[in-house]
NUDOTI-638104 format. One line per field, with one value per residue: residue number from 1; residue in one letter; x, y, z of N, C-alpha, C, O, CB in turn. Coordinates in steps of 0.05 Angstrom, whole numbers, m for minus. Glycine has a CB too. Example, Ala and Ser with C-alpha at 12.3 -4.5 7.8 and 13.67 -1.06 7.14 Angstrom:
<rs>
nr 1, 2
rest A, S
n.X 264, 257
n.Y m114, m45
n.Z 156, 142
ca.X 246, 273
ca.Y m90, m21
ca.Z 156, 143
c.X 264, 258
c.Y m66, 1
c.Z 156, 157
o.X 285, 268
o.Y m66, 23
o.Z 169, 161
cb.X 226, 282
cb.Y m89, m12
cb.Z 181, 114
</rs>
This chain:
<rs>
nr 1, 2, 3, 4, 5, 6, 7, 8, 9, 10, 11, 12, 13, 14, 15, 16, 17, 18, 19, 20, 21, 22, 23, 24, 25, 26, 27, 28, 29, 30, 31, 32, 33, 34, 35, 36, 37, 38, 39, 40, 41, 42, 43, 44, 45, 46, 47, 48, 49, 50, 51, 52, 53, 54, 55, 56, 57, 58, 59, 60, 61, 62, 63, 64, 65, 66, 67, 68, 69, 70, 71, 72, 73, 74, 75, 76, 77, 78, 79, 80, 81, 82, 83, 84, 85, 86, 87, 88, 89, 90, 91, 92, 93, 94, 95, 96, 97, 98, 99, 100, 101, 102, 103, 104, 105, 106, 107, 108, 109, 110, 111, 112, 113, 114, 115, 116, 117, 118, 119, 120, 121, 122, 123, 124, 125, 126, 127, 128, 129, 130, 131, 132, 133, 134, 135, 136, 137, 138, 139, 140, 141, 142, 143, 144, 145, 146, 147, 148, 149, 150, 151, 152, 153, 154, 155, 156, 157, 158, 159, 160, 161, 162, 163, 164, 165, 166, 167, 168, 169, 170, 171, 172, 173, 174, 175, 176, 177, 178, 179, 180, 181, 182, 183, 184, 185, 186, 187, 188, 189, 190, 191, 192, 193, 194, 195, 196, 197, 198, 199, 200, 201, 202, 203, 204, 205, 206, 207, 208, 209, 210, 211, 212, 213, 214, 215, 216, 217, 218, 219, 220, 221, 222, 223, 224, 225
rest M, S, Q, F, S, I, Y, F, V, R, H, G, Q, T, Y, F, N, L, F, N, R, M, Q, G, W, S, D, S, P, L, T, D, Y, G, K, R, T, A, T, K, V, G, K, A, L, A, G, T, K, F, D, A, V, Y, S, S, D, S, K, R, A, I, D, T, A, K, L, I, Q, Q, A, A, G, L, T, A, L, P, F, N, T, L, M, N, F, R, E, V, F, Y, G, Y, Y, E, G, D, D, S, S, R, T, W, S, L, V, G, Q, K, Y, G, V, N, S, L, H, A, L, L, T, K, I, S, I, E, E, S, R, D, L, M, K, S, I, D, P, W, H, E, A, E, D, N, A, T, Y, W, K, R, L, N, Q, G, F, D, Y, L, K, A, H, H, D, N, H, E, K, L, L, I, V, S, H, G, T, T, I, R, S, M, V, A, H, F, A, P, E, I, D, I, T, S, G, P, K, N, G, S, L, T, R, I, D, V, D, G, D, Q, I, K, V, V, D, Y, A, K, E, L, V, P, T, A, T, N, Q, H, A
n.X 353, 334, 304, 256, 223, 183, 173, 135, 123, 85, 110, 98, 46, 55, 75, 53, 19, m15, m40, m52, m14, 20, 63, 121, 182, 200, 202, 174, 172, 154, 95, 73, 32, 55, 97, 80, 57, 92, 120, 80, 76, 115, 122, 74, 97, 136, 144, 161, 206, 253, 312, 335, 332, 300, 296, 266, 310, 286, 276, 231, 207, 264, 259, 217, 230, 272, 240, 209, 243, 278, 227, 210, 254, 293, 343, 394, 395, 428, 419, 398, 386, 359, 345, 315, 265, 243, 183, 136, 163, 144, 149, 148, 97, 108, 97, 55, m17, m55, m113, m112, m68, m97, m141, m121, m82, m129, m170, m190, m222, m252, m249, m213, m174, m125, m152, m210, m186, m160, m207, m219, m171, m110, m60, m14, m20, m30, 14, 48, 7, 13, 59, 56, 27, 54, 84, 151, 165, 184, 161, 153, 145, 111, 156, 198, 196, 194, 234, 286, 251, 253, 302, 316, 298, 334, 369, 357, 354, 395, 422, 399, 373, 345, 293, 293, 280, 244, 243, 207, 203, 174, 136, 59, 43, 82, 80, 19, 32, 69, 33, m10, 12, 40, m7, m57, m106, m123, m155, m132, m162, m165, m119, m58, m53, m20, 32, 15, 18, 48, 50, 104, 121, 175, 211, 244, 239, 195, 143, 96, 39, 16, m5, m45, m39, m50, m84, m41, m37, m96, m132, m131, m181, m175, m122, m85, m75
n.Y 1153, 1085, 1039, 995, 925, 887, 822, 788, 721, 682, 629, 561, 516, 487, 434, 453, 500, 471, 443, 490, 521, 568, 588, 622, 653, 591, 532, 483, 430, 428, 411, 360, 385, 441, 434, 411, 465, 501, 481, 493, 554, 571, 556, 585, 626, 619, 663, 714, 760, 756, 790, 775, 731, 724, 700, 698, 670, 627, 552, 534, 579, 582, 529, 539, 572, 552, 512, 541, 566, 524, 507, 551, 562, 577, 579, 596, 646, 696, 670, 692, 704, 732, 754, 794, 797, 756, 720, 745, 745, 703, 699, 674, 641, 619, 566, 548, 523, 551, 584, 573, 613, 663, 666, 684, 727, 765, 764, 804, 829, 795, 754, 685, 696, 714, 738, 757, 793, 834, 858, 891, 912, 944, 909, 929, 941, 897, 868, 896, 886, 834, 830, 855, 808, 767, 719, 723, 765, 769, 766, 795, 877, 929, 960, 940, 898, 922, 954, 916, 906, 949, 951, 906, 930, 979, 949, 926, 972, 989, 945, 936, 966, 1008, 984, 928, 862, 832, 765, 745, 698, 701, 710, 690, 734, 774, 793, 817, 863, 886, 901, 938, 969, 996, 1014, 1033, 1034, 989, 933, 881, 837, 783, 746, 730, 670, 614, 608, 646, 712, 773, 842, 901, 950, 998, 1063, 1097, 1136, 1124, 1080, 1031, 980, 937, 890, 842, 794, 759, 695, 651, 588, 548, 534, 472, 432, 392, 403, 361, 330
n.Z 3341, 3357, 3322, 3323, 3307, 3362, 3367, 3411, 3440, 3476, 3514, 3501, 3525, 3591, 3640, 3691, 3667, 3656, 3708, 3737, 3767, 3810, 3767, 3759, 3780, 3778, 3746, 3699, 3660, 3574, 3559, 3511, 3480, 3488, 3463, 3405, 3404, 3393, 3350, 3310, 3312, 3302, 3243, 3231, 3223, 3189, 3138, 3157, 3159, 3204, 3247, 3297, 3356, 3412, 3474, 3545, 3601, 3621, 3630, 3597, 3559, 3528, 3504, 3477, 3432, 3416, 3386, 3356, 3325, 3290, 3261, 3233, 3203, 3222, 3253, 3235, 3242, 3301, 3367, 3436, 3518, 3561, 3616, 3631, 3607, 3634, 3672, 3726, 3785, 3835, 3889, 3954, 3934, 3891, 3855, 3878, 3887, 3831, 3838, 3889, 3919, 3886, 3912, 3966, 3949, 3925, 3963, 4006, 3955, 3942, 3903, 3866, 3820, 3782, 3732, 3738, 3790, 3767, 3744, 3791, 3816, 3776, 3738, 3760, 3814, 3832, 3838, 3877, 3922, 3928, 3937, 3988, 4014, 4018, 4063, 4062, 4046, 3987, 3938, 3872, 3866, 3837, 3826, 3821, 3790, 3743, 3738, 3723, 3675, 3639, 3638, 3601, 3552, 3543, 3535, 3491, 3446, 3447, 3416, 3371, 3311, 3245, 3236, 3244, 3261, 3314, 3351, 3412, 3462, 3515, 3568, 3600, 3635, 3636, 3588, 3588, 3624, 3599, 3554, 3583, 3606, 3568, 3531, 3549, 3541, 3525, 3533, 3574, 3622, 3601, 3597, 3551, 3506, 3508, 3468, 3436, 3397, 3401, 3390, 3392, 3375, 3374, 3370, 3384, 3442, 3445, 3445, 3421, 3427, 3374, 3368, 3410, 3440, 3395, 3357, 3331, 3312, 3320, 3376, 3407, 3416, 3460, 3497, 3523, 3501
ca.X 334, 329, 272, 255, 201, 188, 149, 135, 109, 89, 118, 87, 43, 72, 61, 53, m2, m42, m41, m59, 1, 40, 98, 139, 208, 203, 193, 173, 173, 124, 73, 71, 13, 55, 112, 66, 42, 103, 127, 60, 74, 147, 106, 65, 115, 162, 147, 176, 241, 264, 349, 344, 319, 314, 273, 275, 316, 271, 279, 208, 211, 280, 246, 193, 247, 287, 227, 204, 267, 263, 199, 204, 279, 309, 361, 430, 396, 430, 396, 407, 359, 354, 332, 297, 240, 220, 147, 139, 170, 114, 160, 128, 76, 120, 93, 39, m42, m56, m137, m112, m59, m95, m163, m114, m89, m153, m188, m208, m247, m279, m232, m198, m162, m112, m174, m216, m175, m161, m235, m215, m144, m91, m41, 17, m27, m36, 37, 56, m7, 20, 85, 55, 22, 80, 99, 172, 168, 209, 151, 165, 128, 117, 172, 226, 192, 191, 270, 290, 245, 268, 335, 308, 281, 343, 391, 344, 348, 426, 429, 382, 362, 337, 267, 292, 246, 257, 231, 227, 191, 163, 107, 40, 36, 100, 66, 8, 39, 78, 17, m25, 37, 51, m22, m76, m131, m123, m168, m111, m160, m149, m86, m52, m60, 5, 36, m1, 38, 40, 77, 104, 143, 199, 216, 264, 231, 158, 136, 78, 33, 12, m24, m38, m41, m62, m76, m23, m47, m125, m133, m135, m204, m166, m95, m80, m62
ca.Y 1131, 1069, 1031, 964, 915, 860, 799, 777, 700, 670, 596, 537, 502, 472, 419, 485, 508, 446, 438, 514, 524, 596, 604, 656, 645, 566, 524, 466, 422, 430, 393, 347, 406, 460, 431, 423, 493, 517, 485, 506, 577, 572, 557, 601, 653, 628, 685, 732, 764, 759, 802, 760, 709, 720, 683, 693, 649, 606, 538, 533, 600, 576, 500, 541, 581, 541, 499, 563, 575, 498, 498, 578, 556, 605, 575, 607, 676, 690, 663, 703, 698, 753, 751, 818, 783, 730, 726, 757, 732, 701, 701, 656, 641, 599, 524, 544, 521, 589, 593, 590, 645, 690, 679, 699, 758, 769, 757, 837, 832, 761, 738, 675, 684, 742, 753, 774, 809, 856, 882, 905, 942, 946, 895, 937, 943, 862, 859, 907, 871, 800, 834, 855, 789, 754, 721, 729, 798, 770, 773, 837, 890, 929, 976, 914, 893, 946, 965, 890, 904, 976, 946, 892, 953, 988, 943, 926, 994, 995, 928, 934, 999, 999, 973, 890, 853, 812, 757, 744, 681, 714, 703, 720, 769, 806, 802, 835, 878, 914, 924, 949, 998, 1018, 1014, 1024, 1030, 958, 900, 860, 815, 766, 741, 720, 642, 595, 612, 678, 732, 806, 853, 924, 974, 1014, 1080, 1120, 1138, 1114, 1043, 1031, 958, 943, 869, 828, 764, 742, 667, 647, 569, 543, 523, 449, 422, 374, 416, 347, 304
ca.Z 3348, 3349, 3309, 3312, 3316, 3374, 3365, 3430, 3440, 3496, 3511, 3495, 3550, 3613, 3664, 3713, 3662, 3649, 3741, 3742, 3789, 3806, 3754, 3763, 3764, 3783, 3719, 3683, 3624, 3564, 3552, 3491, 3470, 3485, 3438, 3386, 3394, 3389, 3323, 3290, 3311, 3275, 3209, 3219, 3226, 3168, 3127, 3167, 3156, 3241, 3243, 3311, 3356, 3438, 3498, 3572, 3607, 3634, 3602, 3579, 3539, 3522, 3496, 3457, 3425, 3403, 3364, 3334, 3302, 3264, 3252, 3221, 3186, 3229, 3269, 3225, 3267, 3334, 3397, 3463, 3528, 3571, 3637, 3639, 3602, 3653, 3691, 3747, 3805, 3863, 3920, 3969, 3925, 3868, 3859, 3885, 3860, 3819, 3847, 3924, 3905, 3879, 3934, 3981, 3944, 3930, 3996, 3998, 3941, 3939, 3874, 3867, 3802, 3773, 3719, 3765, 3810, 3750, 3739, 3808, 3808, 3753, 3741, 3778, 3845, 3841, 3841, 3907, 3936, 3934, 3951, 4020, 4034, 4019, 4079, 4059, 4029, 3973, 3910, 3862, 3869, 3817, 3823, 3826, 3765, 3711, 3742, 3710, 3647, 3618, 3626, 3578, 3536, 3537, 3520, 3466, 3435, 3440, 3406, 3351, 3294, 3221, 3237, 3252, 3271, 3333, 3358, 3430, 3468, 3546, 3588, 3597, 3654, 3627, 3557, 3593, 3637, 3580, 3539, 3593, 3611, 3534, 3520, 3578, 3533, 3525, 3561, 3586, 3636, 3596, 3584, 3517, 3506, 3513, 3429, 3424, 3390, 3417, 3371, 3396, 3361, 3384, 3366, 3404, 3469, 3432, 3441, 3408, 3411, 3353, 3356, 3430, 3438, 3368, 3366, 3301, 3309, 3327, 3394, 3399, 3426, 3468, 3506, 3543, 3479
c.X 334, 300, 274, 222, 196, 155, 152, 112, 102, 93, 93, 73, 52, 51, 35, 26, m22, m48, m56, m44, 11, 68, 113, 170, 225, 197, 179, 173, 144, 115, 79, 53, 35, 77, 110, 57, 61, 116, 98, 57, 109, 142, 91, 85, 138, 164, 153, 204, 261, 295, 354, 326, 327, 292, 288, 294, 306, 266, 252, 205, 239, 280, 240, 212, 253, 265, 217, 218, 260, 238, 201, 228, 296, 328, 401, 427, 417, 414, 415, 388, 371, 341, 309, 262, 217, 198, 163, 144, 145, 127, 149, 105, 78, 107, 62, 0, m52, m90, m129, m96, m75, m126, m149, m103, m102, m172, m201, m229, m262, m273, m220, m183, m155, m138, m189, m210, m162, m182, m235, m197, m126, m71, m12, 1, m21, 0, 46, 31, 5, 50, 73, 42, 38, 95, 132, 179, 190, 184, 156, 146, 134, 139, 208, 225, 196, 225, 279, 282, 251, 290, 334, 311, 309, 364, 391, 350, 384, 434, 421, 367, 356, 320, 267, 272, 258, 234, 236, 198, 199, 143, 82, 36, 54, 77, 48, 7, 58, 58, 1, m3, 39, 17, m49, m102, m138, m127, m141, m129, m164, m131, m82, m43, m27, 10, 24, 26, 23, 64, 77, 126, 165, 217, 223, 253, 194, 158, 106, 67, 18, m4, m17, m54, m60, m56, m58, m34, m87, m118, m151, m168, m201, m130, m84, m60, m37
c.Y 1110, 1052, 1010, 948, 891, 845, 787, 751, 685, 640, 585, 524, 482, 455, 440, 490, 499, 442, 466, 521, 556, 595, 620, 651, 616, 560, 492, 468, 433, 419, 378, 376, 422, 451, 431, 455, 505, 515, 489, 537, 582, 567, 572, 625, 656, 655, 711, 733, 765, 766, 784, 752, 709, 705, 697, 677, 630, 583, 532, 553, 591, 544, 515, 549, 572, 510, 515, 568, 548, 498, 521, 574, 587, 604, 580, 633, 674, 692, 676, 704, 725, 755, 767, 814, 761, 733, 735, 744, 725, 699, 670, 632, 618, 574, 524, 540, 553, 594, 595, 615, 666, 692, 688, 730, 777, 764, 781, 838, 818, 748, 715, 667, 718, 754, 763, 792, 837, 866, 893, 930, 927, 916, 910, 940, 905, 853, 862, 894, 840, 810, 836, 822, 766, 746, 725, 756, 795, 770, 802, 850, 904, 955, 966, 909, 905, 958, 945, 901, 923, 962, 926, 912, 968, 972, 927, 948, 1000, 970, 926, 968, 989, 982, 940, 888, 829, 791, 749, 723, 702, 693, 715, 738, 786, 807, 823, 854, 902, 929, 933, 975, 1010, 1034, 1017, 1026, 998, 932, 885, 832, 786, 768, 720, 687, 634, 599, 630, 703, 758, 825, 879, 933, 993, 1032, 1105, 1111, 1126, 1087, 1053, 1003, 961, 916, 863, 818, 747, 718, 670, 611, 562, 532, 492, 438, 399, 380, 389, 319, 318
c.Z 3335, 3342, 3300, 3317, 3332, 3371, 3394, 3445, 3466, 3495, 3514, 3527, 3573, 3624, 3685, 3701, 3658, 3684, 3746, 3770, 3781, 3786, 3739, 3750, 3768, 3750, 3719, 3654, 3610, 3561, 3513, 3476, 3468, 3468, 3410, 3371, 3389, 3359, 3303, 3299, 3291, 3252, 3209, 3219, 3204, 3149, 3136, 3167, 3194, 3230, 3270, 3334, 3394, 3450, 3522, 3580, 3625, 3610, 3593, 3561, 3521, 3496, 3476, 3438, 3411, 3377, 3352, 3312, 3294, 3255, 3221, 3198, 3192, 3253, 3256, 3247, 3291, 3351, 3426, 3475, 3550, 3580, 3654, 3621, 3615, 3658, 3706, 3765, 3836, 3883, 3928, 3956, 3900, 3870, 3865, 3869, 3858, 3831, 3883, 3927, 3915, 3901, 3966, 3968, 3936, 3946, 4003, 3976, 3926, 3909, 3883, 3833, 3792, 3749, 3741, 3780, 3787, 3738, 3775, 3817, 3787, 3777, 3750, 3807, 3851, 3851, 3869, 3930, 3946, 3939, 3984, 4038, 4036, 4042, 4091, 4048, 4001, 3927, 3903, 3862, 3846, 3810, 3815, 3795, 3747, 3713, 3711, 3678, 3633, 3611, 3605, 3553, 3522, 3528, 3497, 3438, 3429, 3427, 3366, 3335, 3268, 3220, 3241, 3257, 3293, 3340, 3390, 3450, 3499, 3551, 3588, 3613, 3646, 3605, 3574, 3610, 3619, 3567, 3562, 3612, 3590, 3529, 3529, 3572, 3529, 3538, 3562, 3614, 3627, 3586, 3553, 3525, 3497, 3477, 3418, 3423, 3396, 3402, 3385, 3391, 3374, 3374, 3379, 3440, 3469, 3436, 3442, 3406, 3390, 3348, 3397, 3428, 3414, 3367, 3332, 3294, 3333, 3356, 3395, 3419, 3461, 3482, 3521, 3533, 3477
o.X 333, 279, 285, 203, 203, 131, 173, 91, 122, 82, 73, 86, 55, 26, 11, 7, m44, m72, m75, m57, 11, 90, 116, 179, 249, 191, 174, 173, 124, 130, 89, 66, 41, 77, 125, 53, 55, 121, 101, 36, 116, 160, 88, 76, 152, 186, 151, 221, 282, 305, 377, 305, 348, 272, 312, 300, 319, 259, 256, 197, 236, 295, 252, 215, 244, 274, 212, 211, 235, 232, 197, 222, 304, 331, 422, 444, 423, 398, 438, 367, 395, 319, 295, 242, 194, 188, 188, 128, 134, 112, 144, 99, 59, 110, 47, m7, m55, m91, m138, m106, m74, m134, m162, m114, m94, m195, m225, m251, m277, m289, m213, m180, m169, m142, m180, m227, m155, m179, m255, m201, m127, m67, 10, 18, m10, 7, 51, 37, 4, 64, 81, 45, 36, 115, 139, 202, 208, 191, 161, 125, 155, 138, 229, 243, 204, 237, 280, 299, 257, 299, 352, 328, 311, 380, 410, 351, 394, 458, 433, 356, 360, 324, 246, 251, 276, 211, 259, 176, 220, 136, 78, 25, 50, 57, 57, m14, 60, 57, m11, m8, 40, 14, m65, m120, m161, m112, m132, m116, m167, m123, m96, m30, m14, m8, 22, 44, m1, 88, 54, 148, 154, 239, 211, 256, 177, 176, 95, 76, 7, m17, 3, m77, m78, m34, m62, m40, m95, m96, m174, m166, m219, m114, m68, m45, m18
o.Y 1109, 1053, 1002, 959, 870, 851, 775, 756, 674, 626, 594, 523, 458, 456, 439, 488, 510, 437, 463, 527, 566, 602, 628, 647, 613, 577, 481, 485, 442, 400, 391, 387, 424, 468, 442, 464, 525, 535, 487, 547, 594, 573, 581, 644, 675, 667, 729, 716, 777, 754, 776, 764, 701, 698, 704, 663, 618, 586, 519, 543, 595, 541, 510, 530, 577, 496, 507, 571, 544, 482, 514, 581, 606, 622, 572, 640, 651, 710, 671, 705, 732, 759, 763, 828, 753, 752, 736, 725, 741, 695, 650, 610, 604, 561, 506, 551, 571, 618, 612, 635, 680, 714, 697, 752, 800, 759, 779, 847, 822, 734, 717, 644, 738, 778, 776, 809, 859, 884, 905, 953, 903, 908, 900, 942, 893, 835, 844, 894, 829, 792, 821, 815, 750, 758, 728, 764, 812, 772, 822, 838, 900, 967, 977, 913, 891, 968, 953, 904, 916, 958, 928, 908, 970, 983, 916, 941, 1013, 971, 918, 987, 965, 962, 927, 902, 812, 796, 747, 734, 714, 671, 738, 760, 811, 821, 846, 864, 926, 953, 948, 994, 1034, 1058, 1004, 1023, 988, 916, 880, 814, 768, 785, 704, 680, 648, 592, 632, 709, 764, 822, 886, 927, 999, 1022, 1126, 1091, 1122, 1073, 1072, 992, 982, 916, 871, 824, 730, 709, 687, 607, 572, 521, 488, 445, 393, 363, 398, 302, 310
o.Z 3311, 3355, 3279, 3328, 3321, 3372, 3399, 3456, 3476, 3478, 3526, 3547, 3566, 3622, 3690, 3717, 3656, 3684, 3762, 3791, 3759, 3793, 3716, 3727, 3765, 3733, 3740, 3636, 3620, 3560, 3495, 3459, 3444, 3449, 3394, 3348, 3377, 3345, 3279, 3293, 3271, 3236, 3186, 3207, 3199, 3147, 3120, 3172, 3199, 3211, 3271, 3335, 3403, 3438, 3523, 3561, 3642, 3586, 3572, 3539, 3497, 3476, 3455, 3422, 3389, 3359, 3330, 3288, 3291, 3237, 3197, 3175, 3179, 3269, 3265, 3264, 3300, 3354, 3434, 3462, 3550, 3568, 3674, 3625, 3611, 3647, 3707, 3767, 3851, 3903, 3914, 3966, 3891, 3891, 3858, 3847, 3875, 3836, 3898, 3936, 3935, 3907, 3985, 3974, 3935, 3937, 4008, 3980, 3907, 3895, 3907, 3823, 3793, 3749, 3760, 3785, 3797, 3721, 3781, 3822, 3781, 3800, 3745, 3825, 3870, 3867, 3885, 3954, 3968, 3946, 4002, 4062, 4054, 4048, 4114, 4044, 3994, 3903, 3916, 3859, 3834, 3789, 3809, 3779, 3729, 3694, 3687, 3660, 3610, 3589, 3588, 3536, 3497, 3512, 3485, 3414, 3410, 3423, 3346, 3347, 3263, 3206, 3240, 3259, 3289, 3336, 3398, 3453, 3504, 3543, 3581, 3606, 3648, 3608, 3575, 3616, 3624, 3565, 3547, 3627, 3590, 3525, 3517, 3589, 3532, 3549, 3540, 3623, 3643, 3570, 3541, 3545, 3482, 3462, 3394, 3439, 3397, 3401, 3392, 3402, 3395, 3368, 3384, 3455, 3486, 3428, 3454, 3386, 3385, 3327, 3410, 3420, 3416, 3373, 3315, 3270, 3354, 3357, 3389, 3442, 3477, 3478, 3538, 3542, 3464
cb.X 310, 344, 259, 283, 189, 202, 156, 138, 121, 71, 139, 114, 31, 87, 91, 81, 0, m28, m6, m90, 26, 54, 110, 145, 229, 182, 219, 157, 174, 116, 41, 58, m13, 54, 119, 51, 23, 117, 146, 28, 67, 172, 90, 40, 130, 163, 130, 169, 245, 263, 360, 364, 331, 325, 274, 259, 333, 242, 296, 186, 213, 291, 221, 165, 259, 312, 210, 205, 304, 262, 168, 208, 271, 288, 352, 437, 364, 445, 390, 419, 350, 354, 348, 318, 246, 224, 119, 126, 195, 89, 142, 111, 70, 151, 114, 48, m75, m55, m164, m98, m63, m95, m190, m96, m81, m160, m168, m185, m246, m325, m206, m209, m180, m75, m191, m216, m149, m147, m278, m214, m117, m72, m41, 37, m69, m51, 53, 56, m29, 14, 104, 31, m2, 95, 90, 180, 187, 239, 119, 178, 124, 94, 167, 219, 176, 160, 292, 270, 221, 280, 359, 277, 258, 341, 407, 317, 328, 448, 418, 360, 390, 355, 252, 309, 220, 268, 228, 245, 199, 146, 111, 14, 39, 143, 45, m6, 50, 95, m3, m45, 70, 64, m17, m72, m134, m108, m201, m81, m173, m155, m67, m18, m89, m2, 24, m34, 49, 48, 73, 96, 127, 213, 206, 253, 236, 149, 147, 85, 23, 35, m11, m31, m51, m53, m109, 23, m16, m144, m140, m105, m215, m171, m99, m109, m80
cb.Y 1136, 1064, 1046, 945, 913, 864, 773, 798, 687, 676, 582, 518, 497, 490, 409, 517, 518, 406, 435, 515, 498, 602, 595, 668, 668, 553, 527, 455, 380, 437, 417, 314, 416, 477, 415, 414, 511, 519, 457, 489, 589, 551, 534, 605, 654, 605, 686, 734, 808, 720, 847, 770, 681, 747, 640, 686, 653, 620, 511, 531, 632, 578, 483, 563, 584, 532, 479, 586, 585, 467, 506, 608, 547, 629, 545, 623, 680, 700, 616, 727, 658, 767, 748, 851, 775, 722, 698, 769, 750, 672, 732, 676, 670, 595, 502, 560, 497, 595, 570, 571, 648, 699, 652, 684, 766, 765, 748, 861, 846, 774, 757, 659, 659, 735, 735, 766, 789, 853, 859, 893, 954, 990, 881, 975, 959, 837, 869, 946, 870, 771, 864, 884, 780, 768, 710, 712, 827, 726, 769, 848, 901, 928, 992, 878, 890, 983, 947, 862, 899, 1010, 932, 880, 978, 1002, 933, 929, 1017, 1001, 910, 915, 1029, 992, 982, 875, 837, 828, 745, 781, 649, 749, 707, 716, 770, 807, 772, 829, 861, 909, 913, 927, 992, 986, 1000, 1044, 1047, 955, 867, 886, 820, 753, 722, 743, 632, 555, 589, 693, 730, 806, 856, 929, 994, 1002, 1079, 1166, 1176, 1119, 1012, 1042, 941, 951, 842, 833, 757, 751, 638, 651, 550, 521, 544, 432, 406, 357, 448, 341, 296
cb.Z 3348, 3359, 3287, 3332, 3298, 3411, 3337, 3442, 3423, 3510, 3533, 3481, 3547, 3638, 3685, 3706, 3651, 3629, 3760, 3741, 3792, 3838, 3745, 3805, 3770, 3809, 3699, 3690, 3617, 3548, 3555, 3495, 3486, 3504, 3439, 3394, 3413, 3409, 3314, 3292, 3345, 3277, 3198, 3229, 3255, 3146, 3117, 3187, 3135, 3268, 3246, 3316, 3330, 3454, 3500, 3584, 3611, 3647, 3602, 3592, 3555, 3547, 3513, 3463, 3434, 3430, 3367, 3343, 3311, 3273, 3282, 3244, 3148, 3237, 3279, 3178, 3287, 3346, 3404, 3466, 3541, 3565, 3648, 3628, 3586, 3680, 3705, 3751, 3812, 3866, 3941, 3984, 3920, 3871, 3895, 3901, 3870, 3768, 3836, 3950, 3871, 3838, 3940, 3996, 3938, 3918, 4026, 3987, 3930, 3936, 3857, 3884, 3782, 3756, 3700, 3779, 3832, 3734, 3726, 3817, 3842, 3746, 3716, 3767, 3852, 3803, 3822, 3908, 3920, 3904, 3939, 4026, 4030, 4007, 4084, 4047, 4058, 3990, 3907, 3827, 3893, 3804, 3846, 3850, 3761, 3717, 3785, 3724, 3641, 3634, 3651, 3582, 3561, 3547, 3533, 3476, 3456, 3469, 3427, 3366, 3290, 3209, 3211, 3276, 3238, 3362, 3340, 3442, 3458, 3547, 3616, 3593, 3692, 3612, 3535, 3593, 3657, 3556, 3511, 3608, 3618, 3490, 3511, 3606, 3507, 3522, 3545, 3605, 3652, 3588, 3613, 3496, 3483, 3529, 3409, 3455, 3359, 3461, 3333, 3415, 3350, 3391, 3355, 3395, 3480, 3394, 3474, 3388, 3424, 3339, 3320, 3451, 3465, 3343, 3374, 3309, 3315, 3306, 3407, 3405, 3397, 3444, 3529, 3557, 3442
</rs>
């Protein structure tokens, strides 16, 4: 049975993060603050002996991973992208104002944020709800989302073993979705901050969440800088 540890890091702050816009499969560049955070995360992880580096195939994740590699001295390690660990696809609502979108999705619950919605329903239900109100019905439902995520874990199990340590740069809702799935006792209403670390250990079919949303670097008082 495959045994390895995955260190999931959420990508650095982007302009869509800064502007509070829905950012699933759509993308936006890292802000200067986001780039600095990625570099600081790399320095914080410099003492960890990784065996491979991955990111989702979104440019914000790739750019973050490259900055971490440089700062942590990991540029000699193999680097690959896996689309399986992309963010959730928000369909019609991609790029829209987040408060407006969640007001529509959570209308029956009287909420205007994912944080507030998750106090009413599960994160799995939130995906199905979004797909149901998407005028194009293109947003990912929970079954579709988990099909691709499980394929990602299957890929890693087929390629890694021997207690290897993998660094994977992924996304906020994807990270909190994995934690909710594998460790439902953990409160994920507050999502992981940009640059935070979530560790998941894989032992065959047993998957254990070791750390969730651990901040590796202090949060700056001025994130716009």
